[in-house]
N, C-alpha and C positions, 0 to 999 in steps of 0.2 A: 315277615316270619313265614307266611304260608308260601311266598314265592321262592324262599330259600329251601323250604322243606320240599317242595316239588323238584327243584333244580338238584337236591341233594348237596347243596353248599352250606358248610358250617359257618357259624355265626357266634357272637356273643350279645346276650341281652344285657345292657347296663342300666341299673336302676338305683336312683337315689333312695338308699335304705333309711337313713337317718339326716335330717338337716338341723342344726343347732346355730342360732343367732342369725345374722345376716347371710342369705345365701342365694346365689341366681336362680336356683330353681327349688322347689319344694319338694318334700318327701313323696315318693311315688313317680316323680319326673322318668322317663325311660328313653334309651338310646339304643339302637341296634348298629352293631359294628361287624363288617367283614373284613377280609384280607385287603380290599381295595376302596370299600365304601362305607359310608355311616347314614343313618336315617334318624332323626330327630335330635334333641341335645339335653344335655344334663346340665348345661350352664355355660359352655363356651370357655375360652381362654385356658389357662393354665390347667384347671380342673378337668375339662373335656379332653384336652390333647394328651393329658397323664392316663386318663381312661382309655383313649383309643390304644395308646401305645401299650398298656397293660393287657387289653383285650387282644391284641395282635399277638402278643407273646404267647398268651393260652391258645390262640388259634395254631400257632407255628410250632408248639410242642404238642399239640393234639390234646390238652386237658379236658377231661370231661366232669370236673368237681367244680363247684361254684368258689370265688375268691372275694375276699372283702377289701376295701381299699378306703382308707382315711385321709383326708387331706384337710389341712388348715389354711383359710384364705385369710392371710394377715402378711403384714409387711416383713414379718420375720421368719415366715415360713420359705424353706428353700424351694424355689421353683424352677423347673427348667424349661418352661415354655411361657414365660412372661409373668407379670405379677398381678395377683388378684388380692385386694385388700378390703373384702366386704365386712370383714371381722368375724365370719362363721367358721363352721366345721361340718364337713359333709362325710358322710360315710357310703360309699358305692358297693354295690352288690354286683358282682361279675359272673352272669351264668353261661357257659358254654352251651350252645344249641348244636348237639350232636347230629348231623343228617341221618335219619332213620331209614331213608329210601335209597337203596343201592340202584344202580343201573346195570341189567345184565343183557346183553344181546346174544341171541343164538341165530347165526348163520347157517340155515338149512333146515327147514321144517317138515323132514321126512318122517319115516315112522319114529326113529329115535328124537328127533328134535320136537315132535309133537307131545311124545311122552314126557320129555324134560319140561316143556312149557307146562304141562298140567301139573307137574310138581312144584315147579318155581311159581306158579300163578296162584299158590296158596300162602305165599309170602308178601308182606308189605314193601314192594319194591316196583321198579320200573323195568318192565320186561319188553325187550324189543325182538320181534321176530321178523327176520329177514329172509327172503327168498327170490331168487330170480324167476320162480315158476309161479304165474299168478294163481293157478288152480290149488296149490298147496295153501294159499291164505285164504281161501274162500269163507264166507261165513258158515257155510254148512260143516266145513272140516274143522274150524276153530269152534264150533258150539261148545266142546267141553270145556272151554275157558269162559263161558257164559258168566258164570258166578265168581270169577277171579277176584282174590283180594288186590293183587297186584294191578297198577295201571299198565295196560297192554298197549302197546305202540306196533302197528302193522306197516311193514317196509315191503313193498313188492319192487324189488330193485334189480334190472337187466344187468347192471354191474354192481353187485352187491358190496363191494369195497368202498364205494362211495359212502356208503351210510356211516362209515367210521369217522368220517369228518364231522358229522352231527352229534356223535356220543361225548358226553362230557367227560371231564378228566376223572380216572379212576374207574370208569365202566369196565365191566368185566366182560369178556368175549369168549364164546363158545363157538367153535368151528367145525361143523358137520353137515357140509352141504352134499349133492348128490354128485357132484362132478370135482374129481380131484384138482382140476386146473382153476376151479373156483376157490377151493381150500387154499392152495398155494397162492393166489392173488390177494385174498383177504389177509393172510399171515403177512404176506410182503407189506401191505399197506399197513396193518397193525404196527409193525416194527417201525414203518418210517414216520408215525405220528409226530415224533419229536422234530423230524426235520420239517414238519408242516407247521410248526409254532405250536403244538398241543403238548401239554403234558402227557405223561405215560399213562397208558391203560392199566387196569388192575390186572386181575387174573387173566391170563391167555390160554385156553385149551385146544386142542387139536384131537379129533376123533380120527383113528385109525391104527395101522400095525405099526413095530418098530421099522419093518422094511420101508413102508410108505415114508415115514419120518427120514430114514436114511437117503431116500431119492430127494426128499424136499430140502433136507440140509444141503445137498450138493448144488442145488438150483440156486436157494437161498445166498449161499457164500458166491456163487458166480455174480449175484445181483449187488454184492458188497456189504452184506450183512456180516458183522464180526462175531465171533464165539460168543461174548457175553450177552450179544442180541438174542442170538438163536436159543441160548439157555433160559430165556424167558417163557419158551414154549412149553407147556405141560403137555406131553404126549406119551403114549396113548393116554388121554383124559379119562378120569373116573378112578375112583380107590381100587386098586387090585384085589384087595381082600374080598371085595363085594362080587367082582366078576370071576365067581369060580363055579364048578358044578356043571350039570346039564343045562341049567337056565341062563348060563353067563352071557348067551349071545342074544337072550331076549331083549327087544327094545326098552320094556320097562326096567329090566334089572340095570342095563346101560345107564338109563335115565337116573335111577337111584343112585348109582356109584358116582356120577357126575356132580349130581345135586348135592351129596354128601362131601364130595372133596371142594366143592365151592362154597359150601357153608360157612367155614371159618373165616373166609375172606368178605363175605356178606356181613359179618358181624364186627369187622375192623374198619371205622370211620376215617377217611382221608385226613391228613393233619392240617391241610390248608385248602383254600378256595380254588374251584378249577380257574386255571389260566387260560384263556383263549385269546387268539388273535382274531381281526376281523377277517 
């Protein structure tokens, strides 16, 4: 469970809530189920196969509330996965474990990126800070994050877009590097993740003007990205209503606007486990 929590991967905890008569496992026995794996056992056979099947239905629909499942272990019970005739009855409690720790990657830790990191670091998430400039990631510069609630991951990456390969499915990406060429490369790579065998990223935001995005769209279309892919990019990133008045270009104001726009995405959990290829 701790490992799933750290990865931000959803699962279902299955517990034998009640066991009457002869049953394979006693009340309190537990099993953990994800979209692709299981750990421990609640009794094997049809009982366990049915529990796993029900747990994965809960995962696929993004359920967040517990479910109860009662199974009779007799010759007369209708079983889909083989016969168990122990003679007892088992009630299972299935509890969805919604991952509480989202992953957010900030590409570019300049003035705005650092201010955004300071805001996001107060939240229980995985915060990835990516920059091609080593000096931007020095311990002295990142000292304001020393008391972070978030787990902070530092990525000094001369080719920043390569970090995208290591992010889990559903990770949110904010692109605000010092170089428009780097911005374009990261966006291009982010939109190509499905081709690399990964599931899609979550929120994908790009800092900059509408003129910048017009130029980027032309480049990205020439690289083969269709309109529906380009529509996944939110730019200019940040809630427009918060970026008004004389302070609108202050790094802290922009960071607050971006964090506010990102917040609803952090509060919605993915409906299935990350699917990654080796």
